[in-house]
C-alpha positions in Angstrom: -6.7 -87.3 31.6 -5.4 -86.0 28.2 -8.8 -84.7 27.2 -9.2 -83.0 30.5 -5.8 -81.3 30.2 -6.7 -80.2 26.7 -9.9 -78.8 27.9 -8.2 -76.8 30.7 -5.6 -75.5 28.2 -8.4 -74.4 25.8 -10.3 -72.8 28.7 -7.2 -70.9 29.6 -6.8 -69.6 26.1 -10.4 -68.4 26.0 -10.1 -66.7 29.4 -7.0 -64.9 28.2 -8.7 -63.8 25.1 -11.6 -62.4 27.1 -9.1 -60.4 29.3 -7.4 -59.0 26.2 -10.6 -58.1 24.4 -13.4 -58.2 26.9 -16.2 -57.7 24.4 -14.9 -60.3 21.9 -16.8 -63.1 23.8 -19.9 -60.9 23.8 -19.9 -60.1 20.1 -18.5 -63.2 18.5 -21.3 -65.0 16.8 -24.0 -63.2 18.8 -24.9 -60.5 16.2 -26.5 -60.9 12.8 -25.3 -58.5 10.2 -28.0 -56.2 9.0 -28.4 -53.8 6.0 -30.3 -50.6 5.9 -32.1 -51.0 2.6 -31.7 -47.3 1.7 -28.2 -48.3 0.7 -29.9 -49.9 -2.4 -32.6 -47.2 -3.0 -31.9 -47.0 -6.7 -32.0 -50.7 -7.3 -34.9 -51.8 -5.1 -37.8 -50.2 -7.0 -36.6 -51.8 -10.2 -36.4 -55.4 -9.0 -37.5 -55.9 -5.4 -37.3 -59.7 -5.5 -34.0 -59.9 -7.2 -32.4 -57.2 -5.0 -33.5 -58.9 -1.8 -32.1 -62.2 -3.0 -28.8 -60.4 -3.6 -28.8 -59.0 -0.1 -29.2 -62.4 1.3 -26.5 -63.8 -1.0 -24.1 -61.1 0.2 -24.3 -62.5 3.7 -26.9 -60.4 5.5 -29.4 -61.9 7.9 -31.3 -58.7 8.8 -32.6 -55.7 7.0 -33.8 -52.3 8.1 -36.7 -51.0 6.0 -37.5 -47.5 4.7 -40.0 -46.1 2.2 -43.3 -47.5 3.6 -46.0 -45.7 1.6 -49.6 -46.2 0.9 -49.7 -49.5 2.7 -46.7 -50.9 0.7 -43.0 -51.6 0.8 -41.7 -51.1 -2.7 -45.0 -52.0 -4.3 -45.6 -55.1 -2.1 -48.1 -55.4 0.7 -46.7 -55.8 4.2 -47.5 -59.5 4.1 -46.0 -60.0 0.7 -42.8 -58.2 1.7 -42.5 -60.2 4.9 -42.9 -63.4 2.9 -40.2 -62.3 0.5 -37.8 -61.6 3.4 -38.6 -64.9 5.0 -38.0 -66.8 1.7 -34.5 -65.4 1.7 -33.7 -66.0 5.4 -34.1 -62.4 6.4 -35.9 -60.5 9.1 -36.6 -56.8 9.6 -36.1 -56.0 13.3 -36.2 -52.2 12.6 -37.7 -49.8 10.1 -37.3 -46.1 9.4 -40.4 -44.0 9.6 -41.4 -40.3 10.2 -43.3 -38.4 12.9 -43.4 -34.9 11.6 -47.2 -34.8 11.1 -47.6 -35.8 14.7 -45.1 -33.2 15.9 -46.8 -30.4 13.9 -50.5 -31.3 14.4 -50.8 -33.8 17.1 -52.6 -36.2 14.7 -51.7 -39.8 15.0 -53.4 -41.4 12.0 -50.2 -41.7 9.9 -48.2 -42.6 12.9 -50.5 -45.4 13.9 -50.6 -46.8 10.4 -46.8 -46.9 10.3 -46.5 -48.5 13.7 -49.0 -51.2 12.6 -47.0 -51.9 9.5 -43.8 -52.2 11.5 -45.4 -54.6 13.9 -47.0 -56.7 11.2 -43.6 -57.0 9.4 -42.3 -58.6 12.6 -40.3 -55.5 13.8 -38.9 -54.9 17.2 -38.0 -51.2 16.8 -40.0 -48.4 15.4 -37.3 -46.0 14.4 -37.6 -42.4 13.6 -35.1 -41.4 10.9 -34.7 -37.8 11.8 -37.2 -35.3 13.3 -37.9 -31.7 12.5 -36.7 -29.3 15.2 -37.4 -25.6 15.5 -33.7 -24.6 15.7 -34.7 -21.0 16.4 -35.8 -22.1 19.9 -32.4 -23.6 20.8 -32.5 -26.1 23.6 -36.3 -25.6 24.0 -36.8 -26.8 20.4 -35.0 -30.1 21.2 -36.9 -30.4 24.5 -40.2 -30.2 22.6 -39.1 -33.0 20.2 -37.8 -35.1 23.1 -41.3 -34.8 24.7 -42.8 -35.9 21.3 -40.4 -38.9 21.4 -41.8 -40.0 24.8 -45.4 -39.8 23.4 -44.6 -41.7 20.2 -42.6 -44.3 22.2 -45.7 -44.9 24.3 -47.8 -45.5 21.2 -45.2 -47.9 19.9 -45.1 -49.8 23.2 -48.9 -50.3 23.0 -48.3 -52.2 19.8 -45.5 -54.3 21.2 -42.7 -52.2 19.7 -39.7 -50.3 21.1 -38.9 -46.8 19.9 -35.6 -45.6 18.6 -34.2 -42.4 17.1 -31.6 -42.2 14.4 -29.3 -39.2 14.4 -27.5 -37.2 11.7 -25.0 -34.5 12.6 -27.1 -31.4 13.3 -28.0 -32.8 16.7 -24.4 -32.3 17.8 -24.1 -28.5 17.2 -23.3 -26.7 20.4 -26.2 -25.1 22.3 -24.3 -23.3 25.0 -22.8 -26.0 27.1 -24.9 -28.8 25.6 -26.1 -30.3 22.3 -29.4 -31.3 20.9 -28.4 -35.0 21.2 -27.6 -34.6 24.9 -31.0 -32.9 25.3 -32.6 -35.9 23.7 -30.8 -38.4 25.9 -31.5 -36.4 29.1 -35.1 -35.4 28.4 -36.4 -38.7 27.2 -37.6 -41.7 29.3 -34.8 -44.2 29.2 -37.3 -47.0 29.6 -39.1 -46.0 26.5 -36.7 -44.1 24.2 -33.8 -45.9 22.6 -31.2 -44.5 20.1 -29.9 -45.9 16.9 -26.4 -44.4 16.6 -25.2 -43.6 13.1 -21.5 -43.9 13.8 -20.5 -42.0 10.6 -22.5 -38.9 11.5 -21.2 -38.9 15.1 -17.6 -39.1 13.9 -18.1 -36.6 11.1 -19.6 -34.1 13.6 -16.3 -34.3 15.6 -17.6 -36.5 18.4 -16.5 -39.8 19.8 -19.1 -42.7 19.9 -17.3 -44.3 22.8 -17.6 -41.2 24.9 -21.3 -41.3 24.4 -21.4 -45.1 25.2 -19.7 -44.3 28.5 -21.9 -41.3 29.3 -25.1 -43.0 28.5 -24.5 -46.8 28.8 -27.2 -49.1 27.4 -29.0 -46.4 25.4 -27.8 -47.4 22.0 -29.3 -50.8 21.1 -28.8 -50.2 17.4 -26.0 -48.8 15.2 -25.6 -47.7 11.7 -22.2 -48.9 10.5 -21.1 -46.5 7.8 -17.5 -45.7 7.0 -15.9 -42.4 6.0 -13.7 -41.9 3.0 -10.1 -41.1 4.1 -9.7 -38.1 1.9 -13.2 -36.7 1.6 -15.3 -37.0 4.8 -18.5 -36.2 2.8 -18.2 -39.5 1.0 -18.7 -43.0 2.3 -16.3 -45.9 2.1 -16.7 -49.7 2.3 -16.5 -50.8 5.9 -12.8 -51.3 6.8 -11.5 -49.1 4.0 -12.3 -45.8 5.5 -11.1 -43.7 8.5 -13.4 -44.9 11.3 -11.9 -47.2 13.9 -14.6 -49.8 14.0 -12.5 -52.3 15.9 -12.4 -50.0 18.9 -16.0 -49.2 18.6 -17.2 -52.8 18.4 -15.1 -53.6 21.4 -17.5 -51.4 23.4 -20.7 -53.1 22.0 -21.8 -54.3 25.4 -21.4 -50.9 27.1 -23.5 -49.3 24.4 -26.3 -51.9 24.7 -26.0 -52.8 21.0 -28.3 -55.6 19.9 -28.6 -54.9 16.1 -26.4 -53.1 13.7 -27.0 -52.2 10.0 -24.5 -51.4 7.3 -25.5 -48.3 5.5 -23.8 -46.8 2.4 -25.1 -43.8 0.6 -22.3 -42.4 -1.6 -19.2 -43.5 -3.5 -20.0 -47.2 -4.1 -17.1 -49.4 -5.1 -17.4 -51.1 -7.5 -21.2 -50.8 -7.5 -23.9 -51.0 -4.8 -24.2 -54.8 -4.5 -20.4 -55.2 -4.7 -20.0 -52.5 -2.0 -22.4 -54.1 0.5 -20.8 -57.5 -0.2 -17.3 -56.1 0.6 -18.6 -54.5 3.8 -20.3 -57.6 5.0 -17.2 -59.7 4.3 -15.0 -57.3 6.3 -17.4 -57.3 9.3 -17.4 -61.1 9.3 -13.7 -61.5 9.1 -12.5 -58.6 11.3 -15.3 -57.3 13.6 -17.5 -60.1 14.8 
């Protein structure tokens, strides 16, 4: 009887917690903390093995790659880099690649090689980290790129991958009564094209991530979690020490469709890059998930 009463009391507490913070139950323990390796772009080429070990020691379980070139990640073959990640308990569900050659010429050679590398690394998302837009064409320039996204997404799907696009801030400049980002969201096939929302760039552009989650639910399966310095918006800050309200944003994880998120830090590391990513990971563990 006592054990049953204790169970009911605990169940009541959990139910109340869910009412107060509806996505707490959704996010608690259900997300692995990831790191965009570009955060350590100066360190990685000097000591790939040592840096990856430090990423794992800092508490990360996932990484997002960049810099695939000439069949290698930081001087290692795809197989070698995959084994290095595995040895440190890491996976790479996403990687950053480019598609400008395809957009300009229609040629798919480089694109297919990148897609193959992403798939062989065990990726889930083939992510484009910014695409060239002919800004002189206004909305039509973004519509052209949106059509390219649909085509590249079909190629990625054929290799078992999902497609995602990572934003900066130029996509949020007004084009009459719309923006380039809205054009992307409206002109792409929602069954093929996903979005990796860089929260820092959205906020820095003067927009609200939660408004976008509400307007386009489920379209943002990945995030970049990057904080903004309180005094100089052009600088980053360790997660939790800047001006972005991540608690409110993480509370809407379910609405956004978020499945993976990656810490990214590009400027103003305190006390240094490894110390910075360690501080950010610790804050996320203690305060956000």
